[in-house]
C-alpha positions as CSV (number, residue, x, y, z in Angstrom):
1,M,18.3,-9.4,-42.8
2,S,18.0,-5.7,-44.6
3,P,18.0,-2.9,-42.8
4,A,14.7,-2.2,-44.1
5,R,13.5,-5.3,-43.1
6,L,15.0,-4.0,-40.0
7,A,13.1,-1.3,-39.3
8,A,9.7,-2.0,-40.1
9,D,10.4,-5.2,-37.5
10,T,11.0,-2.8,-35.2
11,V,9.2,-1.0,-32.4
12,A,7.6,2.3,-33.6
13,P,8.1,5.0,-30.4
14,P,5.6,6.8,-29.3
15,A,3.4,9.2,-31.6
16,P,4.6,13.0,-30.8
17,H,0.7,13.7,-29.9
18,T,0.6,10.3,-27.8
19,L,4.1,11.8,-26.0
20,L,2.5,15.6,-25.2
21,V,-0.3,13.9,-24.0
22,F,1.8,11.9,-21.2
23,L,4.2,14.8,-20.6
24,L,1.2,17.3,-19.8
25,Q,-0.5,14.6,-17.6
26,I,3.0,14.1,-14.8
27,G,3.0,18.0,-15.3
28,V,-1.0,18.5,-14.5
29,L,-1.0,15.2,-12.1
30,L,2.2,16.1,-10.7
31,G,1.3,20.0,-9.8
32,L,-1.9,19.5,-8.6
33,A,-0.7,16.8,-6.4
34,L,2.3,18.9,-5.1
35,V,-0.6,21.9,-3.9
36,L,-2.6,19.7,-2.5
37,S,-0.5,18.0,-0.6
38,R,0.7,20.7,0.8
39,L,-3.2,22.2,1.8
40,A,-3.3,18.4,3.4
41,R,-0.8,18.9,5.3
42,K,-1.9,21.9,7.6
43,L,-5.7,20.4,7.4
44,G,-3.8,17.8,9.5
45,L,-4.2,15.0,6.7
46,P,-1.8,13.2,4.9
47,A,-0.1,14.5,1.8
48,V,-1.1,10.7,0.5
49,A,-5.1,12.2,1.1
50,G,-4.1,15.6,-1.0
51,E,-2.0,13.3,-3.9
52,L,-5.8,11.1,-4.2
53,A,-8.0,14.5,-4.1
54,A,-6.2,16.0,-7.2
55,G,-6.6,12.8,-9.3
56,V,-9.9,12.7,-8.6
57,L,-10.9,16.6,-9.9
58,L,-9.2,15.7,-12.3
59,G,-11.2,12.1,-13.4
60,P,-14.5,11.5,-14.2
61,S,-16.1,12.6,-10.4
62,V,-15.1,17.0,-11.3
63,L,-13.1,17.5,-14.7
64,A,-14.3,15.3,-17.0
65,P,-18.5,16.7,-16.4
66,A,-17.3,20.5,-16.1
67,L,-15.7,20.0,-18.5
68,P,-16.1,17.4,-20.7
69,A,-13.9,18.4,-23.9
70,L,-10.7,19.7,-22.2
71,S,-10.6,15.9,-19.9
72,A,-11.4,14.1,-22.7
73,W,-8.5,15.8,-24.7
74,L,-5.9,15.5,-21.9
75,F,-6.9,12.3,-20.2
76,P,-8.2,9.4,-22.9
77,R,-10.4,6.7,-22.1
78,D,-7.4,5.3,-24.5
79,T,-6.0,1.9,-23.2
80,A,-2.2,2.7,-24.7
81,Q,-2.0,6.6,-23.6
82,M,-3.3,5.7,-19.4
83,H,-1.2,2.9,-19.3
84,L,2.3,4.9,-20.1
85,L,1.1,7.0,-17.2
86,D,0.7,3.4,-14.9
87,A,3.6,2.2,-15.8
88,V,5.3,5.3,-14.3
89,G,3.0,5.3,-11.1
90,Q,3.5,1.3,-10.3
91,L,7.4,1.9,-10.8
92,G,6.5,4.4,-7.4
93,V,4.3,2.5,-5.6
94,L,6.9,-0.6,-5.5
95,L,9.8,2.0,-4.5
96,L,7.8,3.0,-1.9
97,V,6.5,-0.4,-0.7
98,G,10.2,-1.9,-0.9
99,F,11.7,1.8,1.4
100,T,8.9,0.9,3.7
101,G,10.2,-2.8,4.1
102,M,13.6,-2.0,4.1
103,H,12.6,-0.4,7.7
104,L,10.9,-2.9,9.3
105,D,12.5,-4.2,12.4
106,M,12.5,-8.0,12.5
107,A,13.6,-8.4,15.7
108,L,10.3,-6.6,16.9
109,A,8.3,-8.4,14.6
110,R,9.3,-11.9,15.2
111,R,8.7,-11.2,19.5
112,R,5.5,-9.6,18.6
113,G,4.6,-12.3,15.5
114,R,1.7,-13.8,17.4
115,A,0.0,-10.9,18.8
116,A,0.6,-9.5,15.0
117,A,-1.2,-13.2,13.7
118,G,-4.4,-13.7,16.3
119,I,-5.1,-9.2,15.0
120,S,-4.6,-9.7,11.5
121,A,-7.2,-12.5,12.2
122,A,-9.6,-11.1,13.2
123,G,-8.9,-8.0,10.9
124,L,-9.9,-10.5,8.3
125,L,-12.7,-12.4,9.7
126,L,-15.1,-9.4,11.7
127,P,-14.9,-7.5,8.1
128,L,-14.9,-11.0,5.9
129,A,-18.7,-12.5,7.8
130,M,-20.2,-8.8,7.9
131,G,-19.2,-8.9,4.3
132,L,-21.3,-11.7,3.7
133,W,-24.0,-10.4,5.2
134,L,-24.3,-7.5,3.4
135,G,-23.5,-9.4,0.1
136,H,-26.8,-11.3,0.8
137,A,-28.4,-7.9,2.2
138,L,-28.0,-6.0,-0.4
139,P,-30.7,-4.7,-3.2
140,A,-30.8,-6.8,-6.2
141,Q,-30.0,-3.5,-8.0
142,L,-26.6,-3.1,-6.3
143,R,-25.8,-7.2,-7.5
144,P,-24.4,-8.3,-11.2
145,A,-27.9,-10.0,-12.9
146,D,-25.9,-12.9,-13.4
147,A,-23.9,-12.9,-11.0
148,D,-23.8,-15.7,-8.3
149,P,-25.0,-14.7,-4.6
150,V,-22.6,-17.0,-2.8
151,V,-20.4,-15.9,-4.8
152,F,-20.9,-12.4,-5.1
153,A,-21.6,-12.1,-1.6
154,L,-17.6,-13.7,-0.8
155,F,-16.1,-11.4,-3.0
156,I,-17.2,-8.8,-0.9
157,G,-16.6,-10.0,1.6
158,V,-13.1,-10.4,0.3
159,A,-12.9,-6.7,-0.6
160,M,-14.0,-5.5,2.4
161,C,-11.4,-7.8,4.9
162,V,-7.6,-6.2,3.3
163,S,-5.9,-3.8,3.9
164,S,-3.5,-1.7,1.5
165,I,-0.5,-1.6,2.6
166,P,0.8,1.9,-0.5
167,V,-1.4,3.2,1.4
168,I,-0.4,2.6,5.2
169,A,3.5,3.0,4.1
170,R,2.9,6.3,2.9
171,T,0.7,7.4,5.6
172,L,3.5,6.6,8.7
173,V,5.9,7.5,6.8
174,D,4.5,11.2,6.2
175,M,3.1,11.4,10.0
176,R,6.7,9.7,11.4
177,L,5.1,7.2,12.7
178,L,7.3,4.0,10.6
179,H,9.5,3.8,13.6
180,R,7.4,3.3,16.3
181,N,7.0,0.2,18.0
182,V,2.7,0.7,16.9
183,G,3.9,1.1,13.2
184,Q,5.8,-1.6,13.0
185,M,3.0,-3.9,14.6
186,I,1.0,-2.6,11.8
187,M,3.0,-2.5,8.5
188,V,3.2,-6.7,10.0
189,V,-0.5,-7.0,10.0
190,A,-0.9,-5.3,7.1
191,A,1.1,-7.4,5.5
192,I,-0.1,-10.5,6.6
193,D,-3.5,-9.3,5.5
194,D,-2.2,-8.5,2.1
195,I,-1.1,-12.2,2.0
196,V,-4.2,-13.8,3.1
197,G,-6.8,-11.6,1.1
198,W,-4.9,-12.8,-2.4
199,L,-5.0,-15.7,-1.5
200,L,-8.9,-15.3,-1.1
201,L,-9.5,-13.6,-4.1
202,S,-7.5,-16.1,-6.1
203,V,-9.9,-18.5,-4.7
204,V,-13.5,-16.6,-5.0
205,T,-12.4,-15.1,-8.8
206,A,-12.1,-18.7,-10.1
207,L,-15.0,-19.3,-8.6
208,A,-16.3,-16.7,-10.7
209,T,-15.0,-17.9,-13.5
210,T,-13.8,-21.9,-14.3
211,G,-15.7,-22.6,-10.8
212,V,-13.9,-24.0,-7.7
213,G,-12.0,-27.5,-7.8
214,A,-8.7,-28.7,-5.9
215,G,-6.6,-27.1,-8.2
216,E,-7.8,-24.0,-7.8
217,I,-7.1,-23.4,-4.4
218,A,-4.2,-25.7,-4.4
219,T,-2.0,-22.7,-6.8
220,P,-2.0,-19.8,-5.3
221,L,-1.1,-21.9,-1.5
222,I,1.4,-24.0,-3.5
223,H,2.6,-20.2,-5.3
224,M,2.5,-18.6,-1.6
225,A,4.6,-21.6,-0.4
226,L,7.4,-21.1,-3.0
227,V,7.2,-17.1,-2.5
228,I,8.2,-17.7,1.4
229,L,10.3,-20.3,0.6
230,A,12.4,-17.9,-1.9
231,F,12.7,-15.4,0.8
232,L,13.3,-17.5,3.8
233,T,16.7,-19.4,1.0
234,L,17.8,-18.0,-1.8
235,G,16.8,-14.3,-2.1
236,R,18.3,-14.1,1.5
237,Q,21.8,-15.2,-0.4
238,L,20.9,-13.0,-3.2
239,V,20.4,-9.8,-1.2
240,R,23.3,-10.7,1.0
241,R,26.0,-11.4,-1.5
242,V,24.4,-8.6,-3.7
243,L,24.4,-6.0,-1.6
244,S,27.9,-7.1,-0.4
245,A,29.8,-7.0,-3.5
246,V,28.5,-3.2,-4.2
247,G,28.7,-2.1,-0.4
248,S,32.2,-1.7,-1.3
249,S,32.1,0.6,-4.3
250,D,32.4,4.0,-3.8
251,S,30.0,5.1,-6.4
252,P,26.5,5.7,-4.2
253,G,25.2,5.0,-7.2
254,A,25.8,1.6,-7.7
255,S,24.0,1.0,-4.6
256,T,20.6,2.4,-6.0
257,A,19.9,0.7,-8.9
258,V,21.2,-2.0,-7.8
259,T,18.2,-2.0,-5.4
260,V,15.7,-0.9,-7.9
261,V,17.0,-4.0,-9.8
262,L,16.5,-6.4,-6.7
263,L,13.0,-4.6,-5.4
264,V,11.8,-4.7,-10.0
265,L,12.8,-8.5,-10.0
266,A,11.0,-9.7,-7.2
267,A,8.1,-7.6,-7.7
268,A,7.7,-9.4,-11.0
269,G,8.2,-12.4,-9.1
270,A,5.3,-11.8,-7.4
271,Q,3.3,-11.1,-10.3
272,A,4.3,-14.6,-11.8
273,L,2.9,-16.4,-8.8
274,G,-0.8,-14.8,-9.3
275,F,-0.1,-11.9,-6.5
276,E,0.4,-8.3,-6.3
277,A,3.8,-7.1,-7.5
278,V,4.0,-4.6,-4.4
279,L,4.0,-7.3,-2.0
280,G,7.8,-9.4,-3.7
281,A,8.7,-5.2,-2.6
282,F,7.9,-5.1,0.3
283,L,9.8,-8.9,0.9
284,C,12.4,-7.6,-1.1
285,G,12.7,-4.8,1.4
286,I,12.7,-6.7,3.9
287,L,15.6,-8.6,3.1
288,I,17.8,-5.7,1.9
289,G,16.8,-4.1,5.3
290,T,18.1,-6.9,7.0
291,H,21.2,-8.2,5.3
292,G,22.7,-5.0,3.3
293,P,25.2,-2.6,4.8
294,K,24.4,0.0,7.5
295,E,25.6,2.8,5.3
296,L,23.0,1.8,2.5
297,T,20.4,3.9,4.3
298,Q,21.9,7.3,3.8
299,R,23.3,5.7,0.2
300,L,20.0,5.4,-0.7
301,E,18.4,9.0,0.5
302,P,18.6,10.6,-3.4
303,L,16.4,7.6,-4.1
304,R,14.0,8.1,-1.5
305,T,13.5,11.7,-2.2
306,T,12.1,11.0,-5.8
307,V,10.1,8.1,-4.7
308,L,8.1,10.2,-2.3
309,H,8.1,13.2,-3.7
310,F,7.6,12.2,-7.7
311,L,7.1,8.8,-8.4
312,S,4.7,7.8,-5.9
313,P,2.6,10.8,-6.3
314,L,1.8,10.1,-9.5
315,F,0.6,6.3,-9.2
316,F,-1.9,8.2,-5.9
317,A,-3.2,11.0,-8.8
318,G,-2.9,8.5,-11.5
319,A,-5.6,6.0,-8.9
320,G,-7.7,9.2,-8.3
321,L,-8.1,8.9,-11.9
322,R,-10.7,5.9,-11.9
323,I,-12.2,7.1,-9.2
324,D,-16.1,8.3,-10.1
325,L,-18.1,9.7,-7.0
326,T,-20.7,10.8,-9.2
327,A,-22.5,7.3,-9.3
328,L,-22.8,7.9,-5.5
329,A,-25.5,10.4,-6.2
330,A,-28.6,7.7,-6.2
331,P,-30.4,7.8,-2.5
332,T,-30.1,3.8,-2.4
333,T,-26.4,3.7,-3.3
334,A,-25.6,6.1,-0.5
335,L,-27.5,4.3,2.4
336,W,-26.1,1.2,1.1
337,G,-22.8,2.5,0.9
338,L,-22.5,4.2,4.4
339,I,-23.2,0.9,5.8
340,A,-21.2,-0.7,4.2
341,L,-18.8,2.0,5.3
342,A,-19.6,1.2,8.8
343,L,-19.0,-2.0,8.2
344,A,-16.1,-2.0,6.9
345,V,-14.8,-0.1,9.8
346,T,-16.5,-2.0,12.6
347,G,-15.0,-4.9,11.2
348,K,-10.9,-3.7,11.4
349,Y,-11.8,-1.7,14.8
350,L,-13.3,-5.0,16.5
351,G,-10.1,-7.3,15.2
352,A,-7.6,-4.7,16.3
353,A,-9.5,-4.9,19.6
354,T,-8.2,-8.1,20.1
355,G,-4.1,-7.5,20.3
356,L,-5.8,-5.8,24.5
357,F,-7.4,-9.3,25.1
358,A,-4.7,-11.8,23.1
359,G,-1.6,-9.9,22.5
360,G,-0.8,-7.3,25.3
361,L,-1.3,-4.0,23.9
362,T,-2.4,-1.0,25.7
363,R,-5.5,0.4,24.6
364,W,-3.8,3.1,22.5
365,E,-1.7,0.7,20.8
366,A,-4.7,-1.0,19.9
367,L,-6.6,1.7,18.7
368,A,-3.3,3.3,16.7
369,L,-3.5,-0.3,15.4
370,A,-6.7,-0.4,14.3
371,A,-6.6,3.2,12.5
372,G,-4.0,2.4,10.4
373,I,-5.5,-1.6,9.4
374,N,-8.2,0.3,8.3
375,A,-6.8,2.1,5.7
376,R,-7.6,0.3,2.4
377,G,-7.6,2.8,0.0
378,V,-5.6,1.6,-3.6
379,I,-5.8,-2.4,-2.8
380,Q,-9.2,-2.2,-2.1
381,V,-9.5,-0.4,-6.0
382,V,-7.5,-2.7,-7.7
383,I,-9.6,-5.6,-6.4
384,A,-13.1,-3.5,-6.9
385,V,-11.9,-3.4,-11.1
386,I,-11.0,-7.0,-11.1
387,G,-14.9,-7.9,-9.8
388,L,-16.0,-5.4,-12.7
389,R,-13.9,-7.6,-14.9
390,V,-15.0,-11.3,-13.5
391,G,-18.4,-9.3,-13.9
392,L,-19.0,-9.9,-10.2
393,L,-19.4,-5.6,-9.4
394,N,-21.8,-3.6,-11.3
395,T,-20.9,0.2,-12.2
396,A,-22.9,0.8,-8.3
397,M,-21.7,-1.3,-6.4
398,Y,-18.0,-1.1,-7.5
399,S,-18.8,2.6,-6.9
400,I,-19.4,1.7,-3.5
401,I,-15.8,0.1,-2.6
402,V,-14.4,2.6,-4.1
403,L,-15.8,5.3,-1.6
404,I,-14.2,3.3,1.6
405,A,-11.4,3.5,-0.6
406,I,-11.6,6.9,0.0
407,I,-12.3,7.6,3.0
408,T,-11.2,4.6,5.2
409,P,-7.6,6.5,4.8
410,L,-9.1,10.0,5.5
411,M,-9.9,8.4,8.8
412,A,-6.3,6.9,10.4
413,P,-4.5,10.3,10.3
414,P,-6.0,12.5,13.2
415,V,-7.0,8.4,15.1
416,L,-2.9,7.6,14.4
417,R,-2.1,11.4,16.3
418,L,-4.2,11.0,19.2
419,A,-2.8,7.6,20.0
420,A,0.7,7.9,19.0
421,R,0.7,11.0,21.8
422,R,0.0,8.4,25.0
423,I,2.3,6.2,23.5
424,E,5.6,6.4,25.0
425,E,8.3,6.8,23.2
426,S,11.1,3.4,24.0
427,A,14.7,4.3,23.5
428,E,14.3,1.7,21.0
429,E,12.7,3.8,19.2
430,R,14.8,6.4,19.4
431,L,17.5,4.6,17.9
432,R,15.5,3.0,14.9
433,E,14.1,6.7,14.2
434,H,18.1,7.2,13.5
435,G,19.1,4.0,11.3
436,L,19.6,1.9,14.3
437,H,18.2,-1.4,15.9
438,A,19.3,-2.3,19.7
439,P,21.1,-6.2,19.5
440,E,18.3,-8.6,18.7
441,G,16.7,-11.0,21.2
442,Q,16.9,-7.5,23.6
443,D,14.0,-5.8,24.2
444,T,14.2,-2.1,25.0
445,T,10.4,-1.3,24.7
446,R,10.8,-0.2,28.0
447,A,14.1,1.3,28.6
448,S,16.0,4.2,28.8
449,T,18.2,6.1,27.0
450,E,21.2,5.0,29.4
451,D,19.8,1.6,28.3
452,A,21.6,2.4,24.3
453,P,25.0,3.7,23.9
454,G,24.9,6.9,22.1
455,A,20.9,7.0,22.5
456,A,21.2,9.9,25.1
457,E,23.2,11.9,22.5
458,L,21.1,10.9,19.3
459,I,18.3,11.8,21.3
460,H,19.3,15.0,22.9
461,D,19.7,16.7,19.1
462,R,16.5,15.3,17.5
463,G,14.3,17.6,18.1
464,S,16.7,20.4,16.0
465,K,17.1,17.8,13.6
466,A,13.2,17.5,13.1
467,E,13.2,21.1,12.3
468,R,16.3,21.5,9.9
469,A,15.5,17.8,8.3
470,P,13.6,18.1,4.6
471,D,9.5,17.6,4.2
472,T,9.3,14.8,3.2
473,S,5.8,14.8,2.3
C-alpha cells in the first residue's frame, strides 16, 4: 500500500476546535465540581453531591436557559463531542467501583450473605410492586401514547427498585464508612440489587422491542451464569497469577498498570454480555482485593488519588449535564414526581427493615443500610435514558425518574451519619480501616482491641493519622 493511500485510510485526529472544546469542558467541569464539592462537605453532604450539582448548573437546567449561546458553544448537542467527555468519565467510574470492590471484606460477606440476600430481595420486591402500582395510576400525559400499559408499568417498577453502586461507593468513601460492617453490607446488597435489576431490565426492554420468548428470557440468565462462573474460576486464577507476577516488581507503576488493565477488561466482558460495565469492574475489584498482595493498597494510592480527585468527579459532573429540571415546572408532573419519590424511598426503607427480623441487624444498622441502598443516582439515569430510547418514557416521566436519581443520594449522608454514630465500632472494623483483616472464619464483630494483635497500636494513633491524612473528597 502506498504512503498516500495509507494516509487516506488513517482515521483523522479530532479537529482543533473539537479538542479545544473538550479541554475547556474538562477544565470548567472539574473546576466547578471542586468548588461545589468543598461547599457540599461544609454543608455535611458528600462530595458527589457537589459534583452532580456542577453538571446540573452547566447543563440544560441553568446555563442553557440563562446563556444559550455560551451553552451551545461549550456543551454542544454533538454526539462525537460529548462522547469524548463521556469516555473519560466512564473510565473514572469503572476505576472507582473497582477500588470499592477491593475493599469488600469477603469473610464478612459470607457470614452475612443470607441476611444480605433477604434484605436485597425485600428491597427489590417492595419498590417493584409500588412501581407497578404507580405505572398503572399515572395520568395519560406522563406515559407515551403508544406504550403498552403493562410493559410501561413493569419498566417503572424496575426503575424504582434499582440502587447505584457508583454513587453508594463514592458516598461511603467520602464519609469514611466503607470499612464499617454496615458499609460492607450496603455494598453487598447493592451488588445483588444491581445484578437482579439489570436482569429485569433486560426482560422488560425485550418486551418493549421484540416481545418476550424463551430466548429473550433465557439469554440474560445464561449470561449472568457465565459471569459468575468466570468470576469463580478463570477470573480468580488469572488475577492471582498476574498479580503474583508483578508483585515482585520494584516499580509501583507495574502494579498500577496491571490493575487498570484487569478492571477495564472485566468491565468490557460484562458489557459484552449485556450488563452494566461497572458490574464487571466491581467483581474484578473483589478478586484483586482478595487475591492481591498485601502491599498492593499502598502501591495503588497514587491511582486512587487520581480517580477520586480527577476522573470520578468528571463522571458525576458529566452525568449532571444530562439532567433537565425545567420539565418539572408543570404542576401535575411535580405532584406525581413527589409521589414517585415517596414510594421509591418507602420501598427501600421497608425492605431494609426486614433486616431487623430476618437479618439480625440492630435498628441503627437497618437504618444505615436503608439510607445506603436508597441512593439511586447515575444508574437510574442510565435506565431512564434506556426508557427514552425504547419508547417507554416521555420527557415528563424521564424527568421524574431523574428527580429521584438526584434526590435519593442527597438523602443518604445525614441518615448514615446519624446511624453510624450509634453503631459501636468493632476491632474488626478498625483493622479493616488500616487495610488489615481478621483471620477468615473468626468473628470479631464484638471483639475488643485485645483480640487482634497489633490493633491497639493502630487504633491509638488513628485520630491523629486521620487529621494528617489528605482529604479524599
